[in-house]
C-alpha positions in Angstrom: 85.4 131.5 102.2 86.1 128.1 99.7 85.9 124.9 101.7 89.5 124.2 102.0 89.7 128.0 103.4 87.8 126.1 106.1 89.4 123.3 107.2 92.7 125.2 106.6 91.9 127.9 109.3 90.0 124.8 111.6 93.6 122.3 110.9 95.0 126.1 112.6 92.3 126.4 115.3 92.9 122.1 116.5 96.6 123.1 116.4 97.0 126.0 118.5 93.8 124.1 120.8 96.2 121.5 121.8 98.6 123.4 122.2 96.7 125.8 124.6 98.2 128.8 122.7 96.1 131.9 122.8 93.2 133.2 121.1 94.8 136.4 120.0 98.1 134.2 119.1 95.7 131.8 117.2 94.1 134.9 115.2 97.2 136.2 113.8 98.8 132.6 113.4 95.7 132.0 111.1 96.6 135.2 108.9 100.3 133.8 108.3 99.5 131.2 107.7 96.3 130.1 105.5 97.2 134.1 103.8 93.7 135.2 105.3 92.7 138.5 106.5 91.4 139.7 109.9 88.0 139.5 108.9 88.5 135.4 107.4 89.9 134.7 110.6 86.1 136.6 112.2 84.1 134.2 110.0 85.3 131.3 110.4 85.3 131.9 114.2 81.6 132.7 114.3 80.9 129.5 112.5 78.8 127.0 114.5 80.6 125.0 117.1 78.9 121.8 114.2 80.6 123.3 111.9 83.7 123.7 113.4 83.2 119.7 115.1 82.2 118.5 111.4 85.9 120.4 110.5 88.1 118.7 112.8 86.2 115.1 112.3 87.4 116.4 108.4 90.7 117.2 109.0 91.5 113.8 111.3 90.4 111.9 109.6 92.2 113.0 106.0 95.6 113.6 108.5 95.3 108.9 109.8 94.5 108.0 105.8 98.2 109.8 105.7 99.1 108.2 108.6 98.6 105.3 106.9 99.9 105.7 103.2 103.1 106.4 105.5 102.6 103.4 107.0 102.4 101.0 104.2 105.4 102.7 102.1 108.2 102.0 105.0 
């Protein structure tokens, strides 16, 4: 699986966790928003916790960068 696909899935995973959505909702939402099949979602879900944490960290750092850029541009 490509790294960008993992990041997209991790972003949806993080959002669904924050919104307290069910696993069933999350898997369908991942498929729809990331344009992947269920096998891809299952492969992502089987990643080790350490890899999920690293992906979440990467997403959060990118979001922080975008927020900083937005603050400077305003």
